[in-house]
C-alpha positions as CSV (number, residue, x, y, z in Angstrom):
1,M,126.0,38.2,98.4
2,K,129.5,36.5,99.5
3,T,129.9,33.1,99.3
4,V,131.5,31.4,102.5
5,A,132.7,27.9,103.0
6,I,133.4,26.1,105.9
7,S,135.8,23.3,105.7
8,I,138.1,20.7,107.7
9,L,141.5,20.5,106.7
10,G,142.0,17.4,104.9
11,T,145.3,16.5,106.8
12,T,145.1,13.5,104.3
13,M,143.9,14.6,100.9
14,D,145.0,18.4,101.5
15,R,148.8,17.3,101.9
16,R,149.2,15.2,98.9
17,G,152.3,15.7,96.9
18,K,155.5,17.0,97.9
19,G,157.2,20.3,96.4
20,E,155.7,21.8,92.9
21,K,154.5,18.0,92.3
22,R,151.5,19.2,94.9
23,W,149.8,20.5,92.0
24,D,149.5,17.0,90.0
25,K,147.2,16.0,93.0
26,W,143.9,16.4,93.7
27,R,143.2,18.3,96.6
28,P,139.7,18.9,97.7
29,T,140.0,22.3,99.9
30,I,142.4,23.8,96.9
31,S,140.1,22.2,94.2
32,M,137.1,23.9,95.9
33,C,138.3,27.2,94.8
34,Q,139.5,26.5,91.5
35,H,136.3,26.8,89.5
36,D,135.3,29.6,87.3
37,D,131.3,29.1,88.1
38,L,132.2,29.0,91.9
39,L,133.9,32.1,93.4
40,I,134.8,31.3,97.4
41,D,135.3,34.7,98.8
42,R,135.8,33.4,102.0
43,L,137.2,30.0,103.3
44,E,136.5,29.2,107.3
45,L,139.3,26.7,107.6
46,L,139.2,24.2,110.9
47,F,142.0,22.6,112.0
48,D,143.6,21.2,115.2
49,N,146.9,22.5,116.7
50,H,149.4,20.0,114.9
51,S,148.6,21.2,111.7
52,Q,149.4,24.9,111.3
53,S,152.1,24.4,108.7
54,L,149.6,22.4,106.4
55,A,147.2,25.1,107.1
56,E,149.9,27.7,106.3
57,Q,150.4,25.8,103.1
58,V,146.7,25.5,102.1
59,K,146.1,29.3,102.3
60,E,149.1,29.8,100.3
61,D,148.2,27.5,97.9
62,I,144.6,29.0,97.5
63,A,146.1,32.4,96.9
64,R,147.7,31.3,94.1
65,V,144.8,29.9,92.4
66,S,142.0,32.3,93.8
67,P,143.4,35.4,95.2
68,E,140.2,36.8,95.8
69,T,139.5,34.0,98.6
70,E,140.2,35.2,102.1
71,V,141.0,32.4,104.2
72,I,140.3,32.4,108.0
73,Y,141.9,30.1,110.5
74,H,140.0,28.2,113.4
75,H,141.6,25.9,115.8
76,V,139.0,23.1,116.6
77,N,140.9,20.5,118.5
78,F,139.2,16.8,118.4
79,H,140.6,14.7,121.3
80,D,139.4,12.0,119.5
81,P,138.4,12.4,115.8
82,W,136.0,9.0,115.9
83,D,134.1,9.8,118.6
84,F,130.5,11.2,117.8
85,E,129.8,12.8,120.8
86,T,133.1,14.8,120.8
87,V,133.4,15.6,117.3
88,Y,129.8,17.0,117.6
89,G,129.9,18.6,120.2
90,E,133.2,20.5,119.2
91,L,131.7,21.2,115.7
92,L,128.2,23.0,117.6
93,D,130.4,24.9,119.9
94,F,132.0,26.3,116.9
95,A,128.7,27.0,114.9
96,R,127.4,28.6,118.0
97,G,130.3,30.9,118.2
98,Y,130.3,32.0,114.8
99,S,128.6,35.1,113.6
100,F,126.3,33.8,110.8
101,K,125.1,36.7,108.2
102,P,122.4,34.9,106.0
103,S,120.9,37.9,104.9
104,K,124.2,39.1,103.3
105,E,126.0,35.7,103.1
106,R,125.7,32.3,101.4
107,Y,127.0,29.6,103.3
108,L,128.5,26.1,102.0
109,T,129.3,23.6,104.2
110,H,132.5,21.4,102.8
111,I,131.8,17.3,103.5
112,T,134.3,15.8,101.8
113,T,137.2,16.1,104.1
114,G,137.9,15.1,107.8
115,T,136.7,11.8,109.3
116,H,133.2,9.9,108.3
117,V,132.1,11.1,112.0
118,A,133.0,14.6,111.1
119,Q,131.1,14.8,107.7
120,I,128.3,13.4,109.4
121,C,128.2,15.8,111.9
122,L,128.5,18.8,109.5
123,Y,125.5,17.1,107.7
124,L,123.4,16.8,111.1
125,L,124.4,20.7,112.2
126,T,123.6,21.7,108.4
127,E,120.0,19.9,108.5
128,A,119.2,21.2,111.9
129,G,119.9,24.5,110.9
130,Y,123.0,25.3,113.0
131,L,125.1,25.6,110.3
132,P,122.7,27.7,107.9
133,G,122.9,27.4,104.3
134,Q,124.1,24.3,101.8
135,L,126.1,21.1,101.4
136,I,129.0,21.4,99.2
137,Q,130.8,18.0,98.1
138,T,134.1,17.9,96.0
139,S,135.3,15.3,93.9
140,P,138.5,14.4,91.6
141,A,137.9,15.0,88.0
142,P,137.6,12.2,85.5
143,R,140.6,10.7,84.0
144,N,142.6,12.2,81.2
145,S,140.7,15.3,82.2
146,N,142.7,18.7,82.9
147,V,140.0,20.4,85.0
148,A,140.8,20.8,88.4
149,G,137.9,18.5,89.9
150,Q,134.4,18.4,90.1
151,Y,131.8,20.0,92.9
152,Q,128.1,19.4,93.4
153,I,125.9,21.5,95.9
154,I,123.6,19.7,98.0
155,D,120.5,21.6,99.2
156,L,118.8,19.9,102.2
157,D,115.5,21.6,101.7
158,L,114.2,17.9,99.9
159,S,110.9,19.8,98.5
160,K,113.1,21.5,95.7
161,Y,114.0,18.0,94.4
162,D,111.0,16.9,92.6
163,Q,111.8,13.2,92.4
164,I,112.6,13.1,96.3
165,A,109.3,15.2,97.1
166,S,107.4,13.0,95.0
167,R,108.6,9.9,96.8
168,F,108.1,11.0,100.1
169,K,104.4,12.6,99.2
170,K,103.9,8.9,97.9
171,E,105.5,7.4,101.4
172,H,103.2,9.7,103.0
173,F,99.7,8.7,101.2
174,E,101.0,5.0,101.8
175,G,101.2,5.7,105.3
176,T,98.1,7.9,105.6
177,T,96.1,4.9,103.5
178,Y,97.6,2.0,106.1
179,L,96.3,4.1,109.1
180,K,92.9,4.2,108.0
181,G,92.9,0.4,107.4
182,G,92.5,0.6,103.4
183,I,89.5,2.3,103.7
184,K,88.8,5.3,101.3
185,T,87.3,8.2,103.8
186,N,85.3,11.6,102.4
187,N,85.3,13.2,106.0
188,K,87.4,15.9,106.0
189,A,88.3,16.2,109.3
190,F,89.1,12.6,110.2
191,N,91.5,13.1,107.0
192,Q,93.4,15.8,108.3
193,M,93.9,14.2,111.8
194,I,94.8,10.8,110.1
195,E,97.4,12.4,107.8
196,Q,98.7,14.6,110.8
197,L,98.9,11.4,113.0
198,E,101.0,9.5,110.1
199,Q,103.5,12.3,110.5
200,V,103.6,12.1,114.3
201,S,103.9,8.4,114.4
202,I,107.1,8.3,112.1
203,R,108.7,11.7,113.8
204,S,108.2,11.5,117.5
205,S,108.4,8.8,120.1
206,E,106.3,10.7,122.5
207,P,103.6,9.5,124.1
208,I,100.1,9.5,122.1
209,L,96.7,9.9,123.6
210,L,93.5,8.7,121.7
211,T,89.8,9.5,122.7
212,G,86.8,9.2,121.7
213,P,83.6,7.1,122.5
214,T,83.3,3.4,122.6
215,G,83.9,1.3,119.5
216,A,85.3,4.3,117.2
217,G,88.3,2.3,116.6
218,K,91.2,3.3,119.2
219,S,92.6,-0.3,119.8
220,Q,92.6,-1.0,115.9
221,L,94.2,2.7,115.1
222,A,96.7,1.8,117.9
223,Q,97.9,-1.2,116.1
224,R,98.2,0.5,112.8
225,I,100.3,3.2,114.4
226,Y,102.3,0.3,115.9
227,S,103.0,-1.6,112.1
228,L,103.5,1.6,110.6
229,K,106.4,2.3,113.3
230,K,107.7,-1.3,112.5
231,Q,107.6,-1.1,109.1
232,R,109.5,1.9,108.9
233,G,112.2,0.4,111.6
234,L,111.6,2.9,114.0
235,I,110.7,-0.2,116.5
236,S,111.9,-3.6,117.0
237,G,109.7,-4.9,119.7
238,N,106.4,-6.1,120.5
239,L,103.0,-4.6,120.7
240,V,101.8,-5.1,124.3
241,V,98.1,-4.3,124.7
242,V,96.4,-3.9,128.1
243,N,92.7,-3.2,128.9
244,C,93.4,-1.0,132.3
245,A,89.8,-1.7,133.2
246,T,90.8,-5.2,134.2
247,L,93.8,-4.3,136.3
248,K,92.7,-4.0,140.0
249,G,94.6,-4.3,143.4
250,E,97.6,-6.2,143.7
251,N,97.0,-7.6,140.2
252,A,97.2,-4.6,138.6
253,M,100.5,-3.5,139.8
254,S,101.7,-7.3,139.2
255,A,100.8,-7.1,135.9
256,L,102.0,-3.9,134.9
257,F,105.3,-3.9,136.5
258,G,106.0,-7.3,137.3
259,H,106.9,-8.8,141.0
260,K,109.8,-11.0,142.6
261,K,109.3,-14.7,143.7
262,G,107.3,-14.5,147.1
263,A,106.5,-10.6,147.2
264,F,102.8,-11.8,148.2
265,T,101.0,-14.9,148.5
266,G,100.4,-16.8,145.5
267,A,103.8,-15.3,143.7
268,T,105.5,-18.3,143.4
269,T,107.6,-17.1,140.5
270,D,109.5,-13.9,139.1
271,R,106.8,-12.1,136.7
272,A,108.6,-9.7,134.0
273,G,105.4,-7.3,133.8
274,L,104.2,-6.3,130.5
275,L,106.1,-3.0,130.5
276,R,109.4,-5.2,130.6
277,E,107.4,-7.1,127.8
278,A,107.0,-3.8,125.4
279,D,110.9,-3.2,125.9
280,G,111.8,-2.0,122.6
281,G,108.4,-1.8,121.1
282,M,105.0,-0.2,122.2
283,L,103.0,-0.1,125.1
284,F,98.8,0.4,124.7
285,L,97.1,1.0,127.9
286,D,93.8,1.1,126.6
287,E,91.1,2.7,129.3
288,I,94.0,4.3,130.7
289,G,91.4,6.0,132.9
290,E,90.5,3.2,134.9
291,L,94.3,2.8,136.4
292,G,94.5,3.6,140.4
293,T,96.4,6.1,141.6
294,D,99.4,4.0,142.9
295,E,99.7,2.7,139.3
296,Q,99.5,6.1,137.8
297,A,102.4,7.1,139.6
298,M,105.0,4.5,138.7
299,L,103.7,4.5,135.4
300,L,104.5,8.4,135.3
301,R,108.1,7.7,136.1
302,A,108.5,4.5,133.6
303,I,107.7,6.9,130.9
304,E,109.7,9.4,132.0
305,D,112.5,7.8,133.3
306,K,112.0,4.3,131.4
307,K,112.7,2.7,135.0
308,F,110.4,1.3,137.5
309,M,110.3,-1.0,140.6
310,P,109.0,-4.3,140.3
311,F,106.6,-5.4,143.3
312,G,108.4,-6.7,146.1
313,A,111.8,-6.0,144.5
314,D,114.6,-4.0,145.8
315,K,116.3,-3.2,142.6
316,E,115.0,-0.9,139.4
317,T,114.7,-2.6,136.2
318,T,114.3,-0.6,132.8
319,S,112.1,-0.7,129.6
320,N,112.3,1.7,126.6
321,F,108.9,1.5,125.4
322,L,107.0,3.8,123.2
323,L,103.5,4.6,124.8
324,I,99.7,4.9,123.3
325,A,96.7,5.5,125.8
326,G,93.2,5.3,124.7
327,T,90.1,6.9,127.0
328,N,86.5,6.9,126.5
329,R,86.8,9.3,129.4
330,D,87.4,13.3,130.0
331,L,90.5,13.0,131.9
332,S,90.8,16.6,132.1
333,G,87.7,16.5,134.0
334,Q,88.9,13.5,136.0
335,A,92.4,15.6,136.7
336,Q,90.5,18.4,138.0
337,R,88.4,16.3,140.1
338,G,91.6,14.7,141.7
339,E,90.5,11.1,140.1
340,F,93.5,11.0,137.7
341,R,96.9,12.5,138.4
342,E,97.5,15.9,136.8
343,D,100.8,15.3,136.4
344,L,100.2,11.8,134.3
345,H,97.7,13.5,132.5
346,A,99.9,16.4,131.3
347,R,102.9,13.8,130.2
348,I,100.5,12.0,127.8
349,D,98.3,14.8,126.6
350,L,101.3,16.0,124.1
351,W,99.5,14.4,121.0
352,T,96.0,14.0,121.6
353,Y,93.3,12.8,119.1
354,R,89.8,12.6,119.1
355,L,88.2,9.9,117.3
356,P,84.6,10.5,116.1
357,S,81.8,8.4,116.2
358,L,80.4,6.4,113.2
359,S,77.5,8.8,113.3
360,E,79.8,11.9,113.0
361,R,81.4,10.2,109.6
362,M,78.2,9.3,107.6
363,E,79.7,10.2,104.6
364,D,82.2,7.3,105.4
365,F,79.6,4.9,106.2
366,E,79.6,3.1,102.8
367,P,83.1,2.5,102.4
368,N,83.5,0.8,106.0
369,L,79.9,-1.2,104.9
370,D,82.5,-2.5,102.0
371,Y,85.3,-3.0,104.2
372,E,83.5,-4.8,107.0
373,L,81.9,-7.3,103.9
374,E,85.4,-8.0,102.9
375,N,86.8,-8.6,106.3
376,Y,83.8,-11.1,106.5
377,S,84.7,-12.9,103.6
378,T,88.4,-13.3,103.9
379,K,87.9,-14.5,107.4
380,T,85.2,-16.8,106.1
381,G,86.6,-17.7,102.8
382,Y,83.0,-17.1,101.3
383,L,82.3,-14.1,99.1
384,I,79.4,-12.2,100.7
385,S,77.3,-9.3,99.0
386,F,74.1,-7.3,98.9
387,N,71.5,-7.3,96.3
388,K,70.9,-4.0,94.9
389,D,67.4,-3.5,96.2
390,A,68.8,-4.9,99.8
391,R,71.8,-2.4,99.8
392,K,69.9,0.3,99.0
393,K,67.2,0.0,101.9
394,Y,70.1,-1.0,104.4
395,L,71.9,2.3,103.4
396,Q,68.8,4.3,103.8
397,F,68.1,3.2,107.5
398,A,71.8,3.3,108.0
399,T,72.5,6.9,107.5
400,S,68.9,7.9,108.4
401,T,68.1,9.9,112.1
402,E,66.8,6.6,113.2
403,A,70.3,4.8,113.1
404,T,72.0,6.1,116.3
405,W,75.2,3.5,115.7
406,S,75.5,4.0,119.5
407,A,78.3,1.6,119.7
408,N,80.2,2.8,116.6
409,F,81.8,0.5,114.5
410,R,80.9,-2.5,116.6
411,D,77.3,-2.3,115.9
412,L,78.6,-2.3,112.1
413,N,80.5,-5.1,112.6
414,A,77.9,-6.9,114.1
415,S,75.4,-6.3,112.2
416,I,77.2,-7.5,108.9
417,T,78.4,-10.6,111.0
418,R,74.5,-11.0,111.8
419,M,73.5,-10.8,108.0
420,A,76.3,-12.3,106.4
421,T,75.8,-15.3,108.4
422,L,72.2,-15.6,107.1
423,A,72.9,-14.8,103.7
424,N,72.2,-17.8,101.5
425,G,74.1,-18.1,98.6
426,G,76.2,-15.5,100.0
427,R,73.8,-12.7,99.0
428,I,71.8,-10.6,101.5
429,T,68.7,-10.0,100.6
430,V,65.8,-7.6,101.6
431,S,64.1,-10.0,103.7
432,V,67.5,-10.2,105.9
433,V,67.8,-6.6,106.0
434,N,64.2,-6.0,107.3
435,E,65.1,-8.2,110.0
436,E,68.3,-6.7,111.1
437,I,66.7,-3.2,111.0
438,D,63.7,-4.7,113.4
439,R,67.1,-5.9,115.5
440,L,69.0,-2.7,115.4
441,Q,65.6,-0.5,116.3
442,H,65.2,-2.7,118.9
443,K,68.6,-2.5,120.5
444,W,68.9,1.1,120.3
445,Q,65.6,1.8,121.8
446,S,67.1,-0.1,125.2
447,T,70.1,2.2,124.7
448,S,68.2,5.4,124.3
449,N,65.8,4.8,127.2
450,K,69.3,4.4,129.7
451,S,70.9,7.3,127.8
452,H,67.8,9.6,128.6
453,T,68.3,8.4,132.3
454,N,71.6,9.4,131.9
455,D,71.2,12.9,129.8
456,T,68.8,13.7,133.0
457,T,71.1,13.2,135.4
458,L,74.0,15.0,133.6
459,L,71.4,18.1,133.0
460,K,70.6,18.2,136.9
461,S,74.2,18.2,137.6
462,I,74.7,21.2,135.5
463,L,71.6,23.5,135.4
464,G,69.9,22.1,138.7
465,E,66.3,20.1,138.8
466,N,64.3,23.2,138.9
467,K,65.4,25.0,135.7
468,I,65.1,21.4,134.0
469,K,61.0,22.0,134.9
470,S,61.2,25.2,132.6
471,L,62.5,23.2,129.5
472,D,60.7,21.3,127.3
473,L,61.3,17.9,126.6
474,Y,62.9,18.6,123.3
475,E,64.9,21.2,124.4
476,Q,66.5,18.7,127.3
477,M,67.1,16.2,124.5
478,T,68.6,18.6,122.4
479,L,70.7,20.1,124.9
480,A,72.2,17.1,126.8
481,P,74.3,15.7,123.7
482,V,75.5,19.2,123.3
483,L,77.2,19.0,126.9
484,K,78.3,15.9,126.5
485,I,80.3,16.8,123.4
486,C,81.5,19.9,125.2
487,Q,82.9,17.9,128.0
488,S,85.0,15.8,126.1
489,A,86.7,18.7,123.9
490,N,89.5,20.8,124.3
491,S,87.6,23.8,123.3
492,M,84.6,25.7,122.3
493,A,86.0,25.7,118.6
494,E,86.9,21.5,118.9
495,A,83.4,21.3,120.4
496,G,81.8,23.5,117.0
497,R,83.8,21.5,114.3
498,I,82.4,18.2,115.7
499,L,78.7,19.4,116.4
500,F,78.6,21.5,112.8
501,N,80.5,19.2,111.0
502,V,78.2,19.3,108.0
503,S,76.9,23.0,108.2
504,R,80.3,24.6,108.7
505,E,81.7,23.5,105.4
506,Q,78.9,25.3,103.6
507,K,80.1,28.7,104.9
508,K,82.8,31.2,103.9
509,S,84.0,31.7,107.2
510,N,83.7,29.6,110.3
511,N,83.1,30.7,114.0
512,D,82.8,27.6,115.8
513,S,83.3,29.0,119.2
514,H,80.6,31.8,118.8
515,R,78.2,29.2,117.6
516,I,78.6,27.2,120.8
517,K,78.8,30.3,123.3
518,Q,75.5,31.1,121.8
519,I,73.7,27.8,122.8
520,L,75.7,27.6,126.5
521,D,74.8,31.6,126.9
522,K,71.0,31.0,126.3
523,H,71.1,28.6,129.7
524,Q,73.9,30.6,131.4
525,I,76.3,27.9,131.3
526,K,80.2,28.6,131.1
527,F,82.2,26.5,128.8
528,G,85.3,26.2,131.4
529,D,82.6,24.9,134.3
530,L,81.8,21.7,131.8
């Protein structure tokens, strides 16, 4: 395999010394061809029209030290060698026009010559793969040395560098731990989701959509994503949190996009608006499905163009914000029914993550219990803990089928707050746990009655009233939650991963879609209709 070097002619460093004295000076392009352990078969030499004579001198000198090296000229004219856009564009044109043969040739991109701007551009083009191969950096030999100089070859595949790979792995671990609030979690699907979300948070500036039931932790996760981005220097502005359910009518337009003085009755001063406040930072729109269609249209423009028109203004304003949206609704279904703009849904649906409910993560219940206890202790300044029997009883109930955790982590937080408040001497006893269990059972019984009414309405809308009469109550209560999950999932495979989260781990191969299809086929239901 031949070795091909790509280098910009150094109009200063390659010109050093006159006549034969030039051999007393270190010249990087010639030096690259003087190493016994590095044979350059071909040198692609880039220079502008004013440097033809120097290029010919360099070619002649390379022929003296390395007659095996073929030098090919390429005229590349940088109108302004210190203008990044100009230099990058010219080098990109060269790369796109060059016929690379990576299966037959090895490529080295020389980053010692040229302006600092050119060196940065060569690095970026190599990293992006436009210049396939590795970087080569040359430097003078140590003083009192007779060698022609030194060189270092840099492979941008950082996974080959153990120390760097180890550092990245550590930072990735710290990032995922941060997004989980420092809570050790055992749920495999949740951990995989957080690992990918950590990468997306750092590498992407596109919108992120967090879905899942109320109380699953969407707001807390959005705040951690913001803090992670700010820690890494990716944003500098504020986090602006908006509950879209509280925005109605003229107030919605004004709150989000601002208004001019006199735009409507009561508008006595200018208002910047929440989008403007998020400039340079992040905007978290919780319950985005509650936004009106007019607000949705303006939001889409603001996301795509970073421009919007304040209420009553005759001039657009700008805001460069990152967006995280949260919802417990089925936005896809809303879009199909015309209740949510399809174009906005498509724009924010690039990175969508469904947060599982607490009941779907029972293996993580105990770490979250300890997290809530620690939070309460930190907030109040009093150390709170269970005695042994009380903790055992609470965990048995909490992980049993009796515990529905209908409000998810909000239920858990409220439960710990109540028990900790009633814990004399900082110890939660069995009697405190018994009282709390009674309180939760009563709460969930009331919720269950409402849920059963909602389940009946859902089944009627899908199966029809006559077909429901042919189903046992047990079948109705079993089928309704399955249909709810299918409505919120993007595919049968996703629904299966949620519904069969335990049993699927015990199988050598998983066909979650088939299991869901069998359930739906039994009742002549098509997944697409949900």
